[in-house]
Phi, psi and omega in degrees: 000120183264147182254146181226142171231140179224168172219152173219173179232144180267137172305139184309134176086356187259007188294323177294319177293323179294319173299316180296320181293332179273328181272335184248331188236023182290125186292137167299331176303317183295312177312308179305314181301320182300312176299314177302320183276358178081024178269130177221166179054041181275120182221150178235142183239145182237128176231113182055239169258021178254127179255135181232122180259139180229131173211151178252137189242097184305329184257012178096153183294321186293318184295316179300314184292316179294323178296316177287323174302327184278353186269131174298321182298312176299325171306312179293318179299310181304322177295321180293331183261357187292340183281347182239357184243149173239116179259117175262106180245162182297126183285342179281320187253341191062013177255161179299145176303132182290150172246122191253129176294130172243349179201144177213118168260107185290000000 
């Protein structure tokens, strides 16, 4: 089981809407997609306007990310969230900046 962490930023003043969309309007199709992609223990944390996601990938991180990327459901979710999120990606790769684990206490 591999672990993966990501981060994004919520546009100023949109924190409550971000929370609402996840707590009141999270799509069952996204939950199904997570199962298909082998994603478990997925949680999102909020610090000011920064959101940090954590997930465990039973089939590996590369598989989980590629599985989501190929999904029409994930594309629709990204479109739904783009008005409240700012994604800061590496300009050279177009991918999110990697977050490296430096410590784990099992």
